[in-house]
C-alpha positions, 0 to 999 in steps of 0.5 A: 518539191518532193514527190514521186509523180507517177509520169512515166508516159512523159518519160524518155521512152514512152516519149520514144514510143509516142513520136517513133513511126510503126515501120514496116518489116516488109517494104517489097513485093513479096509472092508465095505460090505459084499465083499471087498470094503476097503480104498486102493481100494477106494482111488484108485478109487477116483484117477483114476475117480474122487471124485465124482465117489468114493463118488458116490460108497460110496452112493451106498454102504450106500444104502443097508447098513445105518447103517454101520459106516466104509462108513461114514468113508470113506466119511469123509475121502473123504472130507477131501482130498478135503479139504472139512471141515464141509463134512468131519466133518458131516461125521466123527461124523456119523461115530462115532455115528454108532460105528465106531473105536472112535480113528480113527474117532476122529483122522480124526476129529482133522486133519480136524480142524488143518489142513483144519480149522486152529483151531490146539487147536481143533486138540491138544485136538481131538487127546487127545480124540483119544488117550483116546480110543487107548493109544497105537495108534501111530498116535495120538501121532503124530497128537498131536505133530503137534498142540503143535508144531504150539501151541509153546508148545514144551516140550509136543511137543517133548514128543508126539514126542518121544511116537510116535517113541518108538511105530515105531521106525523104522519111521522117523516122530517121530524123525523129530517132535523131531528135530523140538520141541527140536529145539524150546526149545533150546536143540541142543543137542537133536535136532542133534541127532534126526537129526542124527537118521532120517539119519540113517534111511532115509541117503537121507533126505536132510530136515534133513540135511538142518534142522541140519544146521540151528541147527548149524547156531543157534548156531553160528557154520556157518562152519558146517552149510555150510557143512549141507546147502551143503550135503542138496542142493547136495542131493535136487538138490537145493531149495530156502530155502536151499540157502537162509540159507547157502547164511547167514551163508556164510555172517556170516564168511565174505564169501560174494562172496558165499552169493551172489551166494546161493542169486542169486540162490534162485531167482530161486524160484518165492517165492524169486523173488516175493519180493523186500526184497530179491532183497535187500538181493542179491544187498548187497551181490553183492556189499559186494562181489565187482560186483558191477553192478550185484549189481546196477540191484539187487537194481534198481529191488528192487526199481521197486517192492518197490519204497517207501522203503528208504533202496532201494535208500540207497543201489543203492546210494552207489552202484552208487557212487562206479560205478562212478555216482555221480549225480546218487547216489545224486538223491538216499540219497536226496530220502532216505532223503525224505523218511525218515526223521530221516536219513537225517543227514545219507543222508546229510553224504553220500551226502558229501562223495559224493563231496570228489570223484569229 
């Protein structure tokens, strides 16, 4: 099927976003000033009263403690959480200048560069810089693994994910990146082992169940994949990507009714229902399942959303033909020929078949 499907949320980088935990940049107790003024207190203030109030509180402290490096770090972190990259980098540099923990400051710069600016090469370099100050700083390995994954450096990513897991064996983050990176290397055995390790620590991780399903599907083991996708759906209550992936495995197994149901279930999400390509998939699945009226409706919506796509006319024409609407089918096949002259012979053959149905 020659179609460009808009399924970005199912691509590798999007899967990484779905699976990887938002890791803490600051996990140790930090105090500023003469009395207690730590990140948890400041973060709570921002959540309750807004970031402007929290920033004002930091500035008030800075008026009395202008060389307190931690206060600059707090400002950088507040800007980072608001998505303000330039401001966050400026304050992180001030924290570095006044001597705050270098590994933590450089890690924050790494996350700002990658997550806010999309510069994952800079994230990788800055995470490496953080690790040069403290080779035991686990979060540095995790940030570097994230950048390496996005950049397609799967072997290095797997190594850094393993380093994090060695430092924090009771946390799932490292195993999650191991799964992603080993899958990227097509080391399905290693990826599967990482997936089961995640489940041993977090048995209701539907993301891990889903990724295991994708690993099995990637090897053509669609029955096993369907089992994992079904578990992921049961635990999560359903996600668009989970239904879409199970639908594809059901199709591979020849279970077109299952595929049609799952494509229909996925339509409950805006990122699916907004695109003609998914209605084409739904219509095709309904056609194969013998649900012709539902298939015709889906094909009609695909045409409303993408009226210049010849595939949509072919699909609707076939459905109309099977429903006995010969004139309507002929119009669609003629439109197919007009929109795609290279398929004129195919359209002519379909029209000849219509004549035999009269």
